[in-house]
VONUMI-944331 format. One record per residue: residue in one letter; x, y, z of N, C-alpha, C, O in turn. Coordinates in Angstrom, 2 decimals, padded with zeros to 5 digits. Layout:
BEGIN
(site 'A',(X,Y,Z),(X,Y,Z),(X,Y,Z),(X,Y,Z))
...
//
This chain:
BEGIN
(site 'M',(007.39,022.50,-049.48),(006.63,022.45,-048.41),(005.96,021.27,-047.46),(005.53,021.18,-046.31))
(site 'F',(006.11,020.58,-048.42),(006.13,018.18,-048.41),(007.29,018.21,-047.08),(006.57,017.71,-046.22))
(site 'R',(007.90,018.33,-046.76),(009.26,018.59,-046.04),(008.91,018.73,-045.23),(008.40,017.81,-044.59))
(site 'L',(008.97,020.47,-044.58),(008.30,021.07,-043.91),(007.11,020.73,-042.57),(007.31,020.98,-041.39))
(site 'I',(005.81,020.07,-043.20),(004.89,019.54,-042.84),(005.48,018.23,-042.17),(005.15,017.89,-041.04))
(site 'L',(006.37,017.52,-042.93),(007.11,016.12,-042.73),(007.89,016.10,-040.92),(007.91,015.31,-039.97))
(site 'L',(008.50,017.70,-041.31),(009.12,017.58,-040.03),(008.74,017.84,-039.25),(009.25,017.26,-038.29))
(site 'A',(007.62,018.82,-038.89),(006.79,019.17,-038.12),(005.92,018.44,-037.46),(005.20,018.89,-036.57))
(site 'G',(005.92,016.89,-037.99),(005.19,015.90,-037.88),(005.81,015.27,-037.04),(005.47,015.03,-035.88))
(site 'I',(006.89,014.94,-037.65),(008.38,013.93,-036.97),(008.36,014.72,-035.47),(008.16,014.03,-034.47))
(site 'I',(008.51,015.81,-035.36),(008.99,016.98,-034.30),(007.78,016.65,-033.45),(008.11,016.18,-032.36))
(site 'Y',(006.36,016.78,-033.65),(005.68,016.27,-033.10),(005.31,014.97,-031.70),(005.05,014.81,-030.51))
(site 'L',(005.59,014.26,-033.18),(005.68,012.78,-032.93),(006.26,012.50,-031.57),(005.70,012.06,-030.57))
(site 'L',(007.66,012.91,-031.78),(008.89,013.37,-030.83),(008.52,013.57,-029.99),(008.64,012.64,-029.19))
(site 'I',(007.84,014.78,-029.49),(008.01,015.62,-028.15),(007.02,014.76,-026.87),(007.07,014.63,-025.65))
(site 'K',(006.00,014.24,-028.20),(004.80,013.34,-027.53),(005.33,012.18,-026.90),(004.72,011.76,-025.92))
(site 'W',(006.49,011.49,-027.34),(006.68,010.10,-026.86),(007.81,010.62,-025.68),(007.83,009.97,-024.64))
(site 'L',(008.66,011.68,-025.81),(009.47,012.36,-024.58),(008.66,012.54,-023.69),(009.04,012.08,-022.61))
(site 'R',(007.29,013.24,-023.68),(007.08,013.32,-022.34),(005.93,011.65,-022.10),(005.75,011.33,-020.92))
(site 'K',(005.54,011.12,-022.74),(005.12,009.53,-022.21),(005.96,009.00,-021.44),(005.69,008.61,-020.30))
(site 'S',(007.33,008.91,-022.10),(008.08,008.19,-021.60),(009.09,008.61,-020.27),(009.89,007.97,-019.60))
(site 'A',(008.61,010.06,-020.25),(009.24,010.88,-018.74),(008.14,010.92,-017.64),(008.41,011.11,-016.45))
(site 'A',(007.05,010.74,-018.03),(005.90,010.81,-016.82),(005.72,009.29,-015.98),(005.20,009.55,-014.89))
(site 'P',(005.99,007.65,-016.12),(006.21,006.74,-015.32),(007.20,007.14,-014.43),(006.75,007.10,-013.29))
(site 'E',(008.69,007.62,-014.50),(009.54,007.98,-013.47),(008.82,009.00,-012.51),(008.78,009.01,-011.28))
(site 'K',(008.37,009.71,-013.26),(007.63,010.63,-011.80),(006.37,009.72,-011.45),(006.17,009.82,-010.24))
(site 'R',(005.92,009.30,-011.74),(004.71,008.12,-010.77),(005.69,007.22,-010.14),(005.10,006.39,-009.45))
(site 'A',(007.26,007.06,-010.14),(007.69,005.87,-009.72),(007.91,006.19,-008.87),(007.74,005.54,-007.84))
(site 'R',(008.50,007.60,-008.94),(009.11,008.28,-007.76),(008.43,008.73,-006.11),(008.86,008.64,-004.96))
(site 'A',(006.75,009.40,-006.96),(006.01,009.70,-005.62),(006.02,008.21,-005.30),(006.69,007.92,-004.31))
(site 'F',(005.33,007.07,-006.02),(005.00,006.10,-005.34),(006.23,005.33,-004.12),(005.83,004.65,-003.18))
(site 'D',(007.70,005.58,-004.37),(008.77,004.86,-003.19),(008.03,006.33,-002.64),(007.05,006.04,-001.95))
(site 'R',(008.14,007.16,-002.69),(007.94,008.24,-001.16),(006.88,007.59,-000.59),(007.36,007.15,000.46))
(site 'Q',(005.55,007.21,-000.66),(004.77,006.82,-000.10),(005.08,005.62,000.68),(004.67,005.47,001.83))
(site 'D',(005.99,004.55,-000.11),(006.16,003.39,000.65),(007.35,003.44,001.62),(007.79,002.47,002.24))
(site 'L',(007.85,004.81,001.69),(008.84,004.94,002.94),(008.25,005.51,003.70),(009.00,006.15,004.44))
(site 'A',(006.97,005.65,003.98),(006.00,006.38,005.46),(005.48,005.40,006.18),(004.56,004.62,005.96))
(site 'V',(006.58,005.65,007.48),(006.33,004.83,008.40),(005.07,004.33,008.86),(004.16,005.15,008.90))
(site 'E',(004.78,002.86,009.30),(003.52,002.50,009.83),(003.86,001.83,011.26),(004.84,001.18,011.62))
(site 'E',(002.63,002.25,011.98),(002.86,001.17,013.33),(002.69,-000.23,013.20),(001.80,-000.57,012.42))
(site 'M',(003.31,-001.08,013.74),(003.26,-002.46,013.38),(002.69,-002.95,014.99),(002.96,-002.22,015.95))
(site 'V',(002.13,-003.86,015.12),(001.21,-004.67,015.90),(001.63,-005.67,015.94),(002.40,-005.93,015.02))
(site 'Q',(001.39,-006.86,017.04),(001.87,-007.91,017.40),(000.68,-008.57,017.88),(000.00,-008.23,018.85))
(site 'D',(000.46,-009.69,016.97),(-001.12,-010.37,017.13),(-000.87,-011.61,018.02),(-000.55,-012.74,017.65))
(site 'P',(-001.13,-011.06,019.50),(-001.59,-012.33,020.87),(-001.79,-013.36,020.65),(-001.96,-014.06,021.65))
(site 'A',(-001.88,-013.90,019.62),(-002.58,-015.45,019.33),(-001.36,-016.06,018.68),(-000.88,-017.08,019.17))
(site 'C',(-000.85,-015.50,017.66),(000.55,-016.51,017.11),(002.02,-015.47,017.19),(003.10,-015.85,016.74))
(site 'G',(001.77,-013.95,017.93),(003.23,-013.67,017.59),(003.58,-012.32,016.35),(004.33,-011.34,016.39))
(site 'T',(002.71,-012.81,015.40),(003.35,-012.39,013.87),(003.06,-010.31,014.14),(002.22,-009.57,014.65))
(site 'Y',(004.13,-010.21,013.54),(003.67,-008.08,013.37),(003.23,-008.24,012.22),(003.66,-009.07,011.42))
(site 'I',(002.33,-007.45,012.04),(001.59,-006.46,011.52),(001.26,-005.15,011.20),(000.64,-004.60,012.11))
(site 'P',(001.45,-004.47,010.21),(000.56,-003.12,009.77),(-000.69,-002.88,010.67),(-001.66,-003.65,010.67))
(site 'S',(-000.60,-001.85,011.36),(-001.81,-001.52,012.65),(-003.15,-001.39,011.42),(-004.28,-001.86,011.57))
(site 'R',(-002.76,-000.79,010.47),(-003.88,-000.57,009.06),(-004.65,-001.91,008.65),(-005.88,-001.99,008.67))
(site 'Q',(-003.71,-003.06,008.25),(-004.09,-004.28,007.96),(-004.89,-005.05,009.49),(-005.74,-005.93,009.38))
(site 'A',(-004.56,-004.66,010.47),(-004.67,-005.64,011.01),(-006.96,-005.57,011.56),(-007.83,-004.71,011.44))
(site 'L',(-006.92,-007.09,012.15),(-008.19,-007.12,012.62),(-007.96,-006.66,014.33),(-007.10,-007.07,015.10))
(site 'K',(-008.93,-005.78,014.55),(-009.03,-005.19,015.56),(-010.04,-005.74,016.12),(-010.99,-006.05,015.40))
(site 'L',(-010.13,-006.11,018.10),(-011.14,-006.85,018.94),(-010.85,-005.59,019.91),(-009.68,-005.26,020.08))
(site 'T',(-011.96,-004.84,020.61),(-011.62,-003.88,021.53),(-012.61,-004.45,022.90),(-013.83,-004.57,022.87))
(site 'Q',(-011.78,-004.72,023.96),(-012.60,-005.56,024.84),(-012.26,-004.75,026.19),(-011.03,-004.64,026.22))
(site 'E',(-012.72,-004.25,027.10),(-012.74,-004.07,028.28),(-011.57,-002.39,028.18),(-010.86,-002.28,029.19))
(site 'K',(-011.43,-001.52,027.40),(-010.69,-000.66,027.30),(-009.62,-001.01,026.98),(-008.66,-000.35,027.38))
(site 'E',(-009.35,-002.42,025.96),(-007.80,-002.71,025.72),(-008.64,-003.07,024.11),(-009.68,-003.72,023.97))
(site 'T',(-007.76,-002.36,022.99),(-007.29,-003.37,021.60),(-006.58,-003.94,021.24),(-005.40,-003.64,021.38))
(site 'F',(-007.02,-005.14,020.56),(-006.08,-006.21,020.45),(-005.88,-006.05,018.97),(-006.79,-005.44,018.40))
(site 'F',(-005.04,-006.41,018.33),(-004.92,-006.55,016.84),(-004.57,-007.97,016.50),(-003.46,-008.36,016.86))
(site 'F',(-005.44,-008.90,015.78),(-004.72,-009.73,015.00),(-004.09,-009.81,013.38),(-004.20,-008.92,012.54))
(site 'C',(-003.59,-010.80,013.24),(-003.55,-010.75,011.65),(-004.47,-011.69,011.20),(-004.25,-011.65,009.99))
(site 'S',(-005.37,-012.52,011.37),(-006.43,-013.39,011.16),(-007.46,-013.53,011.63),(-007.51,-013.35,012.85))
(site 'S',(-008.76,-013.92,010.92),(-009.69,-014.44,012.13),(-010.05,-015.53,012.39),(-011.19,-015.94,012.61))
(site 'E',(-008.52,-016.34,012.38),(-008.27,-017.44,012.84),(-007.98,-016.93,013.96),(-008.70,-017.02,014.95))
(site 'C',(-006.83,-016.29,013.92),(-006.01,-015.81,015.20),(-006.72,-015.05,016.30),(-006.28,-014.90,017.44))
(site 'R',(-007.87,-014.57,015.84),(-008.85,-013.67,016.71),(-009.84,-014.74,017.31),(-010.50,-014.54,018.34))
(site 'D',(-009.88,-015.65,016.73),(-010.94,-016.34,017.24),(-010.25,-018.02,018.45),(-010.63,-018.96,019.14))
(site 'K',(-009.22,-017.39,017.99),(-007.79,-018.74,018.86),(-007.84,-017.57,020.07),(-007.65,-018.01,021.20))
(site 'F',(-008.02,-016.40,019.97),(-006.98,-015.63,021.35),(-008.25,-015.76,022.04),(-008.27,-015.79,023.27))
(site 'L',(-009.63,-015.86,021.16),(-011.11,-015.45,021.92),(-011.67,-016.97,022.68),(-012.55,-017.07,023.53))
(site 'A',(-011.15,-017.65,022.30),(-011.17,-019.05,022.86),(-010.31,-019.66,023.94),(-010.57,-020.36,024.92))
(site 'G',(-009.37,-019.25,023.51),(-008.21,-019.07,025.25),(-008.64,-018.26,025.83),(-008.07,-018.57,026.88))
(site 'Q',(-009.50,-016.93,026.24),(-009.38,-016.42,027.05),(-010.69,-016.63,027.69),(-011.05,-016.07,028.72))
(site 'G',(-011.40,-017.47,027.00),(-012.62,-017.71,027.62),(-013.61,-016.87,027.49),(-014.58,-016.84,028.24))
(site 'R',(-013.41,-016.06,026.44),(-014.26,-014.64,026.20),(-015.77,-015.03,024.59),(-015.62,-015.91,023.74))
(site 'K',(-016.51,-014.46,024.64),(-016.97,-014.44,023.84),(-017.22,-013.64,022.49),(-016.77,-012.50,022.65))
(site 'K',(-017.58,-013.75,021.67),(-017.01,-012.32,020.47),(-018.18,-011.32,020.83),(-018.25,-010.22,020.29))
//
């Protein structure tokens, strides 16, 4: 009887371990698919760096939108254009 209980416990722990070790692979595969999503790249007019539009600082002036990699580039652009923030 003791052997049967011990065997059942070992089987239970083995199943639990197998499920836990397989779970990260599923998450990793889902993460890889998200990385493959295409995102529009935009160019910073001040320094020429390309950055994802989602991460860029945006400035809209006169119905035109400009994208910047940093606040420093935005300020440099505004100073060069003679425009105020």
